[in-house]
N, C-alpha and C positions, 0 to 999 in steps of 0.2 A: 556379866555385870562388872561395871567399872566403878571403883571407889578411889577416893583420894583424901588426903589430909593436908592441911596447911598449918605451919607453925611460924610465928614471928621469930622465935628464939632459934638462932643459928645452931644446927647440929641436932636439935631435938627430934625432928622427923626422921633423920638418918638413923638415930639410935633406936627409935621405936620400931621402924621397919626392920632393922637388922635383928633386933631382939625377937620380933615376931617370926621372922624367917628361921632364926636359930632354934626357936622353940619347936616349930613344926618339924624341922629337920631332925632334931634330937629325939622327937617323939615318933619318928618314922612315918609321919604324915606326908602325903605327896605335895611337894613344893618345888617350883622353879623360881629362883631368885637371883637378882643382880642388885646387891645392896652394899652400902658403904661398909667397909671392914671395920670391926670394932676394935681391932688391935691398934696400939699407938703407932703413928707414922714416924719415919725417921726424921722428916722435916715437918715443921708446923703446917705447911700448905700442901703436903703430899696427899694425894688421893689414891685410894686403892679400893677395889671392889671384891666382894666375896661372891662367887658364883656357885649356886646350888642347883642341882644336887651333886655336882662334881666336887664341891667343897674346895675350890681352888681360889687363890688370891691373885688378882690381876692389877698391877699398878697402872694408873691411867693419867699420870702427870709427868711432865717433862722436867728434868733437872736443868735449869737455865744457868747454873754455875753460881759461884760464891758472891758475885757482885750484883746479881739480879734482884729486882724489887719484889718479885712474886713468882709463883709457879704457874704454869700454863697447862691446860688440859692437853693431853696427847690424843688428838682426835682419832688417830690410827689405832691406838690401844683401846679406846672406847668402842670403835667399830668392831674390833676383834672380840671384845666382851659381848657385844650385841650379837655377833655371828654365833658365838658359843652358846649364848642363851637361846637363840632361835633354834638351834639343833636340839637343845633340851626341851623346848616347847613341842617340837615335832615328835619327840619320843615320850611325851607326858601321858601318864595314865589318867583315866577318868577320875574326877574329883581333885585333880591337881589345882593348886592356886599359884598365880604368878605375882610375885612381889618385885617391883622395880624401884630403884632408888628415887628418881625424881623426873619430873617434866621441867627441865631447866632450860638454859639458853640454847643448847644444841637442839633440843626438841622444839623449842619455839621457832627455830630456824628451819625446821623440817627434817632434822637429822636425829642422831642419838637413838634413844629407845622407842621413838615414835612408831616404827614399824612393828616392834614387839607388842605394843598395846593392841594393835589391830590383829596381829597373828594370834595372840592369846585369846582375844574375844571371839575370833573366828573359830578357834579350837574348842570353844565352850568353857574356857577357864575363867575363874573369878580373878580379876586383875586389880591390884592395889598399888598405889604409888603416892609420892608426895608431890605437892605443887607449891613451890615457893611463891610468896606474895608478888615478886617481881615478874613472874611468868604466868600469873593467874589469868590474865586477859587472853593470852595466846592459848592456854589450855582450854578455857571456856569456849573459844572459837573452834578449837579442834574437837572437843567432846560434844558440841552441839546440844547441850542440855541432857546428855545421856549418862552423866557421871553423878555419883552420889557422894556428897561431902560427909566425911566421918570425923567425929571428934578426935583430936590428937591424944587419945587415951588408949592404953593397951587393951583394956576390956572392950571398948567400943570397936577396936580393930579386930579383935578375936571374934566378936559377935558378927561383924560384917562377913568374915570368912566362912561363918557357919550359917548365915542367914539363908533360909529356904533351901538348905542343902539336903 
């Protein structure tokens, strides 16, 4: 089962998914997750992911130097996080849920976590991720109507993970 949430407010979906993954991990419930880290970043535009169940932090942004206008995704670091998550999915126990940060620009272009979604579904995992408004059309084309939209509310997300379980 594939579920997604969309939030117009920047960072809200990231926080909800990170909270949900942390709750499951702390409770000892089976979870594989690749979510935005809740810890403050060193730079305003720095991106880092928390990978569960290993509970490691992986920076995925490049430092472009002091004169740069913005940060850029380090596609190689993202692909390493995807590879680590793929190995965790392979080792996942029955009842594990897969929580992924988002279906963003990389995924809309056919990269990023896109293969993890299929791998998780093929393994029988319940898969949950966020879909920003700007990549919704690409996600809808990818999901072909097989995804359930969930209210961006922690209770609704918890209910999705336990639905028909």
